[in-house]
C-alpha positions in Angstrom: 0.0 0.0 0.0 2.8 2.4 0.9 4.7 1.8 -2.4 1.6 2.5 -4.4 1.1 5.8 -2.6 4.7 6.8 -3.2 4.2 6.0 -6.9 1.1 8.2 -7.1 2.9 11.1 -5.5 5.8 10.7 -7.9 3.5 10.6 -10.9 1.6 13.6 -9.7 4.9 15.5 -9.3 6.0 14.4 -12.7 2.8 15.8 -14.2 2.6 19.1 -12.2 6.2 20.3 -11.7 7.1 20.9 -15.4 3.9 22.9 -15.9 4.5 25.0 -12.8 8.0 25.8 -13.9 6.9 26.8 -17.4 4.1 28.9 -15.9 6.6 31.0 -14.0 8.2 32.0 -17.3 5.2 32.5 -19.6 1.5 33.0 -19.6 0.8 32.1 -23.3 -0.4 28.5 -24.0 1.9 27.5 -26.8 5.2 28.5 -25.1 3.8 27.0 -21.9 3.3 23.6 -23.6 6.7 23.7 -25.3 8.6 24.7 -22.1 6.8 22.1 -20.0 7.7 19.4 -22.5 11.3 20.5 -22.5 11.4 20.6 -18.7 9.8 17.2 -18.5 12.4 15.8 -20.9 15.2 17.4 -19.0 13.9 16.0 -15.8 13.6 12.5 -17.2 17.1 12.6 -18.7 18.7 14.2 -15.6 16.9 11.7 -13.4 18.1 8.7 -15.5 21.6 10.0 -15.4 21.5 10.7 -11.7 20.3 7.2 -11.0 23.4 5.8 -12.8 25.8 7.6 -10.4 25.4 5.0 -7.7 24.3 1.5 -7.0 20.6 0.8 -6.2 19.5 4.4 -6.9 15.9 4.6 -8.1 15.2 6.8 -11.1 11.8 8.2 -10.0 13.1 10.3 -7.0 16.0 11.6 -9.1 13.6 12.8 -11.7 11.7 14.8 -9.1 15.0 16.2 -7.7 16.0 17.4 -11.1 12.6 18.9 -11.8 12.7 20.6 -8.4 16.1 22.1 -9.3 14.6 23.4 -12.6 11.7 24.9 -10.6 14.1 26.7 -8.3 16.0 28.1 -11.3 12.8 29.3 -13.0 11.6 30.9 -9.7 14.9 32.8 -9.5 14.5 33.9 -13.1 11.0 35.1 -12.5 11.9 36.9 -9.3 14.8 38.7 -11.0 12.6 39.7 -13.9 9.9 41.1 -11.6 12.6 42.9 -9.5 14.1 44.5 -12.5 10.7 45.7 -13.7 9.9 47.1 -10.3 13.2 48.9 -10.2 12.8 50.3 -13.7 9.3 51.5 -13.0 10.5 53.3 -9.8 13.2 55.1 -11.8 10.7 56.4 -14.3 8.2 57.7 -11.7 8.8 61.4 -10.9 
C-alpha cells in the first residue's frame, strides 16, 4: 500500500512540476506547452543520469529532484525579472 502511494505522489509530481516551472516563465499557452515538455524531458534525462551515479539508486526520485532544481531556477529567473521591472518603473516615476 505504501509503495503505491509513493508511486502516485511521484506521478503527480511528474505531471505538475514541469507545468508550474513553465508557468513561471510565460502566460501564453503554446510556449507553456513547449517549455513544460522541455522541462519534463530534461527532468527525465537528468533523473536517469542521476540514478546511474550510484548502485541501487531509483530513477523516480532523481527525476523529481532534477525537476525541483529546474523549478528553483525558474523561480529565481521570474523573481529577478519582476525585481528589474519594479526597479525600472520606480526610476521612471517622478
